[in-house]
C-alpha positions in Angstrom: 142.7 29.4 114.3 139.0 29.1 113.3 138.2 31.5 110.3 134.8 33.3 110.2 132.5 32.6 107.3 133.1 35.7 105.4 136.8 35.2 105.5 136.3 31.8 104.1 134.1 33.4 101.4 136.6 36.1 100.5 139.5 33.6 100.1 137.5 31.2 98.0 136.4 34.3 95.8 139.8 35.3 95.4 141.0 31.8 94.5 138.3 31.7 92.0 139.2 34.8 90.3 143.1 33.9 90.5 142.3 30.5 89.1 140.2 32.0 86.2 143.0 34.4 85.2 145.7 31.6 85.5 143.2 29.3 83.3 142.9 32.1 80.7 146.5 32.5 80.3 147.2 28.8 80.2 144.4 28.1 77.6 145.2 30.6 75.0 147.8 29.8 72.3 149.6 33.1 72.5 149.6 35.5 75.4 148.8 39.0 74.1 149.0 42.3 75.8 145.3 42.1 76.2 145.4 38.9 78.1 147.9 40.7 80.6 145.5 43.5 80.9 142.7 41.0 82.1 145.4 39.7 84.5 145.9 43.3 85.6 142.1 43.5 86.4 142.0 40.2 88.4 145.0 41.3 90.5 143.2 44.6 91.2 140.2 42.8 92.7 142.3 40.5 94.6 144.3 43.2 96.0 141.4 45.4 97.0 139.7 42.2 98.7 143.0 41.7 100.6 142.6 45.1 102.3 145.0 47.6 100.1 143.7 50.9 99.6 141.8 51.0 96.4 143.0 54.5 95.0 146.6 53.6 95.3 146.2 49.9 94.2 144.6 51.3 91.0 147.4 53.9 90.6 150.2 51.7 91.3 149.1 48.7 89.1 148.1 51.2 86.3 151.6 52.7 86.4 153.3 49.3 86.4 151.3 47.9 83.5 151.4 51.2 81.6 155.3 51.0 81.9 155.0 47.4 80.6 152.6 48.3 77.7 155.3 51.0 76.6 158.2 49.1 77.0 156.9 46.0 75.2 155.9 48.4 72.4 159.7 49.1 71.6 160.4 52.0 74.0 163.5 52.1 75.9 163.6 52.1 79.6 164.0 55.8 80.0 161.1 56.5 77.1 158.9 54.1 78.8 159.4 55.7 82.3 158.8 59.2 80.8 155.7 58.2 78.9 154.3 56.6 82.2 154.9 59.7 84.1 153.6 61.9 81.6 150.3 59.7 81.3 149.9 60.0 85.1 150.2 63.7 85.1 147.9 64.1 82.2 145.2 61.8 83.5 145.4 63.5 87.0 145.1 66.9 85.5 142.2 65.8 83.3 140.3 64.5 86.3 140.8 67.5 88.5 139.6 69.8 85.8 136.2 68.4 85.9 133.6 70.9 87.1 131.3 68.2 88.0 133.4 66.8 90.9 133.1 70.2 92.8 129.5 69.2 93.7 130.7 66.0 95.6 132.2 67.8 98.5 129.3 70.2 98.9 126.8 67.5 98.9 128.7 65.7 101.2 129.4 68.5 103.7 125.4 69.2 103.5 125.0 65.6 104.7 127.2 65.7 107.5 125.7 68.9 108.7 122.2 67.5 108.7 123.6 64.5 110.5 125.5 66.3 113.2 122.7 68.7 113.9 120.5 65.9 115.2 117.7 66.7 112.9 116.9 63.2 112.2 116.0 62.2 115.7 113.1 64.7 115.7 112.1 63.7 112.2 111.7 60.0 113.3 109.8 60.8 116.5 107.4 63.0 114.8 106.9 60.6 111.7 106.2 57.6 113.9 103.5 59.5 115.9 102.0 60.8 112.6 101.7 57.3 111.1 100.6 55.7 114.3 97.3 54.4 112.7 99.2 53.0 109.7 100.0 49.0 109.9 103.6 48.6 110.7 103.8 52.3 111.7 107.4 52.0 113.2 108.8 50.3 110.1 106.9 52.9 107.8 108.3 55.7 109.6 111.7 54.1 109.6 111.7 53.8 105.7 110.4 57.4 105.2 113.0 58.7 107.6 115.6 56.9 105.7 114.4 58.1 102.5 114.3 61.7 103.5 117.6 61.3 105.3 119.1 59.5 102.3 118.1 62.4 100.2 119.7 64.8 102.5 123.0 63.0 102.8 123.4 60.1 100.1 125.9 58.4 102.5 124.8 54.8 103.1 126.9 54.2 106.3 125.8 57.5 108.0 122.0 56.7 107.3 122.3 52.8 108.5 124.3 53.6 111.5 122.1 56.6 112.7 118.9 54.8 112.0 120.4 51.8 113.9 120.8 54.0 117.1 117.5 55.7 116.6 115.0 53.3 115.2 116.1 49.7 116.2 115.8 50.0 119.9 112.1 51.5 119.5 111.2 48.7 116.9 112.6 46.0 119.2 110.9 47.6 122.3 107.6 47.7 120.4 107.9 44.0 119.5 109.0 44.2 116.1 110.4 41.0 114.5 114.4 41.5 114.6 114.5 40.4 110.9 111.9 43.0 109.7 113.5 45.8 111.7 116.9 45.2 110.4 115.7 44.7 106.8 113.7 48.0 106.9 116.9 49.9 108.3 119.5 48.3 105.9 117.3 48.6 102.8 116.1 52.1 103.8 119.7 53.2 104.3 120.8 52.0 100.9 118.2 54.4 99.1 120.9 57.2 99.3 122.6 55.3 96.4 119.6 56.0 94.1 117.6 59.0 95.4 119.2 62.5 94.3 121.4 64.1 95.1 123.3 61.0 95.1 127.1 61.1 94.9 126.9 57.9 93.0 125.2 59.4 90.0 127.8 62.3 90.1 130.5 59.8 89.9 128.9 57.7 87.2 128.0 60.8 85.3 131.6 62.0 85.3 132.9 58.5 84.3 130.3 57.7 81.5 130.1 61.1 80.3 126.4 61.7 81.1 124.6 64.7 82.3 124.3 64.6 85.9 121.0 66.7 85.6 119.6 64.1 83.5 120.6 61.4 85.8 119.1 63.2 88.6 115.9 63.7 86.8 115.9 60.0 85.7 116.6 58.5 89.3 113.7 60.5 90.9 110.8 58.4 90.1 112.7 55.0 90.4 113.8 55.9 93.8 110.3 57.1 94.8 108.9 53.7 93.4 111.5 51.6 95.2 110.8 53.5 98.6 107.1 52.8 98.0 107.6 49.2 97.2 109.4 48.8 100.6 106.6 50.7 102.7 104.0 48.5 100.8 105.8 45.5 101.8 106.0 46.6 105.5 102.4 47.4 105.5 101.3 44.1 104.0 103.6 42.0 106.6 101.9 44.0 109.4 98.5 43.1 108.1 99.1 39.4 107.4 101.5 38.8 110.4 100.5 41.6 113.1 102.9 39.6 115.5 105.9 40.6 113.2 104.8 44.3 113.3 102.3 44.9 116.3 100.5 48.1 116.4 101.8 51.1 118.7 100.6 51.0 122.2 98.4 53.5 123.7 101.4 54.8 125.6 103.7 55.1 122.7 101.2 56.7 120.7 100.3 59.5 123.3 100.8 63.0 122.4 100.9 65.4 125.2 98.9 68.7 125.1 100.7 72.0 126.0 99.7 73.3 129.4 98.0 76.5 127.9 96.0 74.7 125.5 94.6 72.5 128.4 93.7 75.6 130.3 91.3 76.7 127.6 89.6 73.3 127.5 91.7 71.4 124.8 91.9 67.6 125.1 93.4 65.2 122.7 90.4 64.2 120.9 88.7 67.5 120.7 88.7 69.3 117.4 91.3 72.2 117.1 89.7 74.7 114.9 86.4 75.1 116.7 88.3 74.8 120.2 90.6 77.8 119.2 87.9 80.0 117.9 85.7 79.4 120.9 88.7 80.1 123.0 89.1 83.5 121.4 85.7 84.7 121.8 85.0 83.2 125.1 86.0 83.8 128.7 88.0 80.7 128.9 91.2 82.5 127.7 91.6 84.7 130.6 94.8 83.0 131.9 96.1 82.7 128.2 97.3 85.5 126.0 95.4 86.3 123.0 98.7 86.5 121.0 99.4 82.8 121.9 95.9 81.7 120.8 96.4 83.7 117.5 99.5 82.1 117.0 98.1 78.6 117.5 95.2 79.8 115.0 97.7 80.8 112.5 99.6 77.3 112.5 96.2 75.4 112.4 95.2 77.4 109.3 98.5 77.3 107.6 97.4 74.4 105.3 94.3 76.3 104.4 96.4 79.4 103.4 98.9 77.4 101.4 95.7 75.7 99.7 94.3 79.1 98.9 97.6 80.6 97.6 98.3 77.5 95.4 94.6 77.6 94.0 95.0 81.4 93.2 98.5 81.0 91.6 97.1 77.9 89.6 94.1 79.9 88.4 96.2 82.8 87.2 98.5 80.3 85.3 95.6 78.2 83.7 93.6 81.2 82.5 96.5 83.2 81.2 96.4 83.6 77.3 99.8 83.2 75.7 100.5 86.3 73.4 99.9 85.7 69.8 103.1 86.5 67.6 102.4 89.1 65.0 103.1 87.7 61.4 106.2 89.0 59.8 104.3 90.6 56.8 102.3 92.8 59.3 105.5 93.9 61.0 107.0 95.1 57.7 103.9 96.8 56.8 104.0 98.8 60.1 107.6 99.9 59.1 106.6 100.5 55.6 108.7 103.7 55.5 111.5 101.5 54.1 111.7 102.2 50.4 113.2 98.9 49.7 110.5 96.7 51.6 108.4 96.7 48.1 110.5 94.0 46.9 110.4 91.6 50.0 106.7 91.7 51.3 103.6 90.2 50.0 101.7 93.4 50.7 103.9 95.7 48.5 102.4 98.5 46.5 102.4 98.5 42.6 105.6 100.5 41.3 103.1 103.2 40.1 102.4 104.1 43.8 104.1 107.1 45.3 104.1 105.8 48.9 104.2 102.4 50.4 101.0 102.8 52.3 99.6 106.0 51.0 96.1 105.9 49.4 95.6 107.8 46.2 92.4 109.9 45.5 89.6 107.9 44.4 91.3 104.6 45.3 88.0 103.2 45.7 88.1 101.9 42.0 91.6 101.0 41.9 93.0 99.0 44.8 92.2 96.6 47.4 92.8 99.2 50.2 90.3 101.8 48.8 87.5 102.9 50.7 84.1 102.7 49.1 81.9 105.8 48.8 80.4 106.8 52.0 82.4 104.2 54.0 84.4 106.7 55.7 81.6 107.1 58.2 80.7 103.6 58.5 83.0 101.8 60.4 81.4 98.5 60.1 82.4 98.2 56.5 86.3 98.4 57.4 88.3 95.5 55.8 90.0 93.1 58.1 93.4 94.1 56.8 93.1 97.7 58.1 93.2 96.7 61.7 96.7 97.8 62.1 96.3 101.0 60.0 93.7 102.9 61.8 94.0 106.5 61.3 94.6 108.6 64.3 91.5 110.1 66.1 89.2 107.5 64.5 87.1 105.4 66.8 87.8 102.3 64.7 89.1 100.0 67.4 86.0 100.2 69.7 83.6 99.9 66.6 85.5 97.0 65.1 85.3 95.2 68.3 81.6 95.6 68.4 80.8 94.7 64.7 80.0 91.2 64.0 82.0 90.8 61.0 85.5 91.9 62.2 87.8 90.2 64.4 87.9 90.9 68.2 90.8 91.6 70.1 92.6 88.7 71.9 91.4 88.5 75.5 94.0 88.4 78.3 92.3 85.7 80.2 90.5 82.5 79.2 88.1 80.2 81.0 89.8 77.9 83.4 89.5 74.2 82.1 87.3 71.5 83.8 90.5 69.6 85.2 91.2 72.8 87.4 87.7 72.8 88.8 87.9 69.1 89.5 91.2 69.5 91.1 89.9 72.7 93.2 86.9 70.6 94.3 89.0 67.9 95.4 91.5 69.9 97.4 88.6 71.7 99.0 86.8 68.4 100.1 90.3 67.3 101.4 90.4 70.5 103.5 87.0 69.9 104.8 88.1 66.2 105.8 91.4 67.5 107.3 89.8 70.0 109.4 86.9 67.8 110.4 89.3 65.2 111.8 92.0 67.6 113.0 92.2 67.2 116.8 94.3 68.9 119.2 96.6 65.7 119.3 97.0 65.7 115.6 97.7 69.6 115.6 100.5 68.9 118.0 101.9 66.2 115.6 101.5 68.7 112.8 103.6 71.4 114.7 106.2 68.7 115.4 106.2 67.8 111.6 106.4 71.4 110.9 109.6 71.8 112.8 111.2 68.7 111.7 110.0 67.3 108.4 109.0 70.3 106.4 112.3 72.2 106.9 114.3 69.2 105.5 111.7 68.9 102.7 111.8 72.5 101.6 115.7 72.3 101.6 115.7 69.1 99.5 113.1 70.4 97.1 115.2 73.7 96.6 118.2 71.6 95.8 116.5 69.1 93.5 114.1 71.6 92.0 116.7 74.0 91.0 118.7 71.1 89.3 116.1 69.2 87.6 114.2 72.5 86.2 117.6 74.0 85.2 117.7 76.8 87.4 121.0 75.8 88.7 124.0 73.6 87.8 124.6 70.6 90.2 127.5 72.5 91.6 125.4 75.6 92.2 122.7 73.6 93.9 125.1 71.7 96.2 126.3 75.1 97.4 122.5 76.1 97.9 122.4 72.6 99.9 125.4 73.3 102.0 123.9 76.7 102.9 120.7 75.2 103.7 122.3 72.8 106.0 124.3 75.7 107.8 120.9 77.5 108.1 119.2 74.3 109.6 121.8 73.7 111.8 121.7 77.2 113.2 118.0 77.2 113.3 118.0 74.1 115.7 120.7 75.6 117.8 123.1 72.8 116.9 125.6 75.0 115.0 128.8 75.3 117.1 132.5 75.0 116.3 132.6 71.2 117.1 129.9 70.4 114.5 131.5 72.5 111.6 134.9 71.1 112.5 133.7 67.4 112.3 131.6 68.2 109.2 134.6 69.8 107.3 136.9 66.9 108.5 134.6 64.3 107.1 133.8 66.0 104.1 137.6 66.4 103.2 138.2 62.8 104.0 135.5 61.6 101.8 136.2 63.9 99.0 140.0 63.2 99.0 139.1 59.5 98.7 136.7 59.9 95.8 139.1 62.2 94.1 142.0 59.9 94.4 139.8 57.2 93.3 139.1 59.1 89.9 142.8 59.6 89.4 143.6 56.1 90.2 140.8 54.9 88.0 142.0 57.4 85.1 145.4 55.7 85.1 144.2 52.2 85.5 141.8 52.6 82.6 144.5 54.1 80.2 146.9 51.2 81.2 144.0 48.9 80.5 143.3 50.4 77.2 147.2 50.7 76.2 147.4 46.8 76.8 144.3 46.0 74.5 142.2 44.7 77.4 139.4 46.9 76.3 139.4 45.7 72.7 139.7 42.1 74.0 136.6 42.4 76.0 134.6 43.9 73.4 135.6 41.1 71.0 134.7 38.7 73.5 131.2 40.2 74.1 130.4 40.9 70.6 131.6 37.4 69.5 128.8 36.1 71.8 125.9 37.5 69.6 123.9 38.7 72.5 120.8 40.7 72.2 120.1 43.7 74.1 118.2 42.0 76.7 120.9 39.3 77.0 123.7 41.9 77.2 121.8 43.9 79.9 121.3 40.7 81.9 125.0 39.7 81.6 126.2 43.1 82.7 124.0 43.5 85.6 124.8 40.0 86.8 128.4 40.8 86.7 127.8 44.0 88.6 125.7 42.4 91.1 128.6 39.8 91.9 131.3 42.5 92.1 128.8 44.3 94.6 129.8 41.4 97.3 133.5 42.1 97.6 133.5 45.6 96.3 132.1 49.1 97.2 130.1 51.1 94.6 132.9 53.4 94.2 135.4 51.0 93.0 132.8 49.3 90.6 131.9 52.5 89.0 135.4 53.7 88.6 137.0 50.5 87.5 134.2 48.6 85.6 131.9 51.2 84.0 134.7 52.2 81.7 134.9 48.6 80.5 130.9 48.4 80.1 130.3 51.9 78.7 132.0 51.5 75.4 130.0 48.4 74.7 126.5 50.3 75.0 126.5 51.7 71.6 126.8 48.2 70.0 123.7 47.1 71.7 121.8 50.4 71.8 121.7 50.9 75.1 121.1 54.6 76.3 124.1 55.4 78.9 121.6 57.3 81.0 119.1 54.1 81.1 122.2 52.0 81.9 123.2 54.2 84.8 119.8 53.9 86.5 119.9 50.1 86.4 123.4 50.2 87.7 122.1 52.5 90.6 119.3 50.1 91.3 121.5 47.2 91.1 124.3 48.4 93.3 121.6 48.7 96.1 121.0 45.1 95.7 124.6 44.4 96.0 124.8 46.3 99.3 122.1 43.9 100.8 123.4 40.6 99.2 125.2 38.3 101.8 127.8 37.5 102.9 129.5 40.8 102.1 126.9 43.2 102.6 128.3 46.3 103.9 124.9 47.8 105.2 124.8 44.7 107.5 128.0 45.4 109.2 127.2 49.1 109.6 124.0 47.8 111.4 125.7 45.1 113.5 128.1 47.7 114.8 125.5 49.6 116.6 122.8 46.9 117.1 122.3 45.2 120.5 124.5 42.0 121.3 121.5 39.6 120.8 121.0 40.9 117.3 123.0 38.3 115.2 124.7 38.9 111.6 122.6 36.2 110.3 119.3 37.6 111.6 120.3 40.8 109.7 121.2 38.9 106.6 117.7 37.1 106.8 116.0 40.4 107.3 117.7 41.8 104.1 116.7 39.1 101.6 113.0 40.2 101.1 114.2 43.5 100.4 116.7 42.3 98.0 114.0 40.5 96.3 111.8 43.7 95.9 115.0 45.4 94.4 115.3 42.7 91.8 111.5 43.3 91.1 112.1 47.0 90.8 115.1 46.3 88.3 112.7 44.2 86.2 110.1 46.9 86.2 112.5 49.7 85.3 113.7 47.3 82.3 110.1 46.4 81.1 108.8 50.1 81.6 111.7 52.5 80.9 109.6 55.4 81.0 109.5 55.1 84.9 113.1 56.5 84.6 113.2 58.0 81.2 109.8 60.0 80.9 110.9 63.1 83.1 114.5 63.8 81.6 112.8 63.4 78.1 110.2 65.7 79.0 112.4 68.5 80.6 115.5 68.1 78.4 114.8 66.4 75.2 
């Protein structure tokens, strides 16, 4: 029987892992428990590659080797078995006691609701029409749709499969190169690993003890950067090699105009705003209701209304003067009825005074608070310090505000800075250009985006904004997202019992898998530590005298190689507990390391021959699209991901700036 290439690769990789483990055991002078721990690690990888369930493989091997560790330490058979069972119960309880993990089923449920509600088909059709004039418009629309869908779901398989059904047939029909089409879909689908709300970041945060909120804030700009690099690559290819990504045909870019608008003289190229205003005041609307025209006019003016509201709100914000805190000495003087205050304030009266703030007769020659002769009628000569001691009935405040030598009251408003007026001018110019170019065809595209893109965008911004700005915990924001998924499905009339049942079933299945993975990982990590495997790895790495850069390169190369045969969940829960304790020795921030890992695991998803996203796409692609073509299309995008990792390392502020500004 002839084996496929990927099977040969898998067996070869397993043989290399097993051979390396046996070579290690044979080459050492004395086999310690630490070497047994490394053997356990190798066996787990081989067992997972053979197809055994990951969670139960981790759990079973963890318990067997934990028993071996206890028994080899001098425990009896019964004592070792009891301690092993105690370890399993304690680890399972500690994992299930984590509040962070509650966000996983809620985010997954939100994603499945959005997927089952068929929102992505409308989003893709509206985006590819909106971007019709951009080179490689279908490829760009595919990547933008993948980015938005990945943000809403975070599930790589769901994004790649659905976009393979929606976008791939249209791209091939439009004459796009098979490799470019496959690469755009698979690379865009993997963005869900990095772009928040990513389940991977939740799992990494729970494993590494890093704040999920800070991980989300840190991953925002790297995710946008990577998506932008993908889009830029597609545009460049479309410009340099138009045969690989031809422009949309006139038929594909045609936008139909509603019949009611055609009755008032609307055409695809006519300007929308003047046409609607003319229809309202003319006789051409006799067959079209005024209410319909007013509704269309309101939709047309929505960007201008939003711009006006934002401009006014911004003006109120930038011109507001922050209240000045009153010094503590003045607060004490105002409460000078306390007889003990004379010993604590710098404005205390001499002991001979009868009252803290009372002025003795003729005090003009005794104290600093005395009035000069005749000054009672001259408010301009009031000393500065008496601003808070004005007698009732006196007109001192108004006179003081007008006198040149006395302080004026702090105004409630200040002049708007030049940056505000520059931004207002640029925004106003953009509005003029927008309405100058807004035709009835573009108005229809805007209405399509208004019903497909913006609702998803509002839901995503509500979820991410509440997390990043500290308005809600990830769990609370996930609940908001799940509710938003319900509302969107109901608004699009897709909410029925079948949709809810399938979403709940898939959510329970995915959440159970993740939770069992955590339990198995916790038991496995405990057994690995009991055997001394963690200490052996640390001594080996530290003995190499690596620099920070060399350590990061070594760790990322190992993670990249592990991404070939393993899923990201297995890499995070098995190998992150090994890498995390080493970070302090090299001065690496666990948050920054997590961002590098998230970028790296996307690369692993696209690296042949065991690229999971390629198999997801192959399962729904036409028969003439071969696996080799998909692999060839993924390679340029994998190179872009490597460039993104290098850029993130060279410029850490891409990922670290937002968390430092918001939380540190």
